[in-house]
N, C-alpha and C positions, 0 to 999 in steps of 0.2 A: 688502773694507773700503772703503767709500765715501772720496773724498780730503779730507783738511780743507785748506783754503786760508786763511783767515781773513775770507773775505769771506763778510759776513752778507747773507742772502738770506729774507726770509721771505713764505712762502706762507699765504693768508687765506682759510680753507675757510668760505665763507656759506654757511646756511640760507636757502633762500627764506623772503617773510614768509608771514601767515594767505593761506587761499586760501577763497574763498565757495561753503562745499561746504552748503546747506541740508539735504541728504540723510544726509549724515554719513557717506558711503558711503567704502571706502577706493580712491582714484581713481589711485595709482599711476603709468601711463604714459598714462590715458586723457587725449584730447584737449579743449579746452575748459573747462578749470578755470583760474580766473584767480585774482588776488590778490582780497582784501576789502577793502574801503576802510582796515580795519585793518593789514591785509596791507601798504598801499600805505604807510602812514605808518611803520610799520616799515622797509621799503625805504629811505624817507629817515634814517630815525633812523641806519637802519646805514651808510649812505653819511656821515653830519654825521661819524660814531665814526671811521671810515675817513679819514675827507681830515685827521684829528688826530693821525696815526698816519704812520710814516715813510712818504715818498714812493712813492706807487703807481704801477707803471709798464705794468701789462701787468693786463688782463680781458675775463675768458673765464665761460662761462654754458652750462649742460646749454642742450638746445634747446627743454625743455618752457616754456609763455609762462610760467607762475608765476616761473620762477628768469628768463627774461629781464625781467619786467619788474620785479623787484628787484635784476636789475643796473643797470637805466635809469636811475637817480637817481644814482648810480654814475657812470654813464657822463658824464651832464649836469657833475656839482660837479666830477670829474675831468678834466672834458675826453680821456676817453679812448674807442677804438671797443668794441665788447662783440664779441667773437669765440665762436662757440657753439664746444663738445666734446663730439661725442657721446660720449665716456667719463662725463663728469658724470650723463650719463643718472640718473631714480630705478631703483631695482630692478625689473625683473620679478618678478610677483604671482599667481600666478592665482585672487585673491581680488577683484582688482580690479572696481569696481562694485558690492559689495556690501558690507554694513552687518556691522564685524567686531567692533563694541564689544560692552561687557559687555552680557550679557541679549537682545544679538539673535540669540540661538539658530542661526546660519550653522556657528559649528564644533562643535553638537551634530550637527548633519545627516549621517548616513552615507554619502551622496554626497559628501562632501566629507571624508572620512576618510583613504580614500587618498592624499592631496595633503599630510595633516600625519604621515604614515609616519614621517619621518626629519628632527628638529626640528634637528639638528650640519649638516646641507648647506646650506640647507633645501629639504626635497621640496618644496615649495608656491610655491618661487622661485628666483629667480637664484640659483647658490651664491655662498654668502660667500667663497671663494675669485678668483670670477670676479670680484665686485665689489671687491677690494679688487686685483687685479692691474689692472684699466681705469684706477680713480682714483690711485692709484702714477704709472701712467703720465701721467696726465693731472696732476697735482700734478709731478713731474718735469719735463714740459714747460713748464709753467707758471713753477715755478722756474729752469729755464734763461731763459728770453723775457724775468726781472726779476732778474737777476744783480745782486747789489750792492745791491737794493732791496727792493720789494714787489709781489705779484702778490694777484689776488683773481681763488676761483672759486669761480660759486652755483652748488650743486648743491643734494641732497636729505639729509634726515636720514639712512638707513639706509646709502647708499653713503659718506657725510660719518663716520657711526658704525663703519663696518667697519674703513674705511681707519686711525681713529687705533685700532681695537684694533690692528690690522695692525702697526702704527709702534712700540707698545707693548710687541708680544710678549705679547699677550694672548688667550686662545680667543676665536673668533668667536660660537660659541652665545651667548645672552643673554638675559636677559627684557629685554625693549622698555620696558616701564616705566621700566627703569633708565639709556637713553641719556641723555648730560649731550648734547643736541643740538637745545635751544628754536628757535622757531622766530625767523628775523633772527639767530640765535647765530652767535658767528664763533670758529673752530677754527683756531687760530694754530700752524703749523708755524717753527721755526725753523731754517734751515741752515748751517751753515760747510761751505763750499764744497758738497761734495755729502751730508754726513753732517748727520743728524739731531741738533740739539742741545738742541731742547724743544718739548715741546706745552704752549699753552694755550688761556683759554675764554673767552669774551666775551657777557653778552648785550645789544650794543647797544639792544634795544627793552622791555628789561624779560624777567622769567619768562613762560615759556610756560605758560597756565592749566592745571589740571592735568586740565580735562575735554576735552582735545584728545585726536584720536583720535595713538596714537604711529605712527610710520614715512612720514607725512602728508609 
């Protein structure tokens, strides 16, 4: 059992802002996908929101450009360096570079059916259990670096949501449309010592439009 000490630490898991993606592909870990103008504004809104919370003393980001750009206004506003943690990376996905939205027919093509054979693992990408394991390690490292204060980890929708499912003891398999993890949203994990005592959710930049591609 995790130790409780009476020392409260909060780790804020911030999803990156909107990405410039005119082709509406599932970009995953592909390079070259930057924040849109709206996404840059979302990052500023998140920085403003975080600056009004208990002091953030540690800031870490996924290595992908969209995450690092989301972290930039926080670093400026709070005068913190941005550390990079590979464990916060987007989940691997076999459909990277393809349009997988409703009506795009990619999932109806026989050449892709083998990738869909096991939705519980899932067979089309990085296993949920591996995502949860690396995300948990990254968040616990951030917690340890910010003991008694707060840390911010900038990551991606599926990794953040998978970690939340893990911490809440829920099944990993889920409907992507029902993830509570909008653009520039903050999922905050509160610890007493090493023990999780609460998880809250906020959308500093407002709700994500319903036409956004899940998992980006």
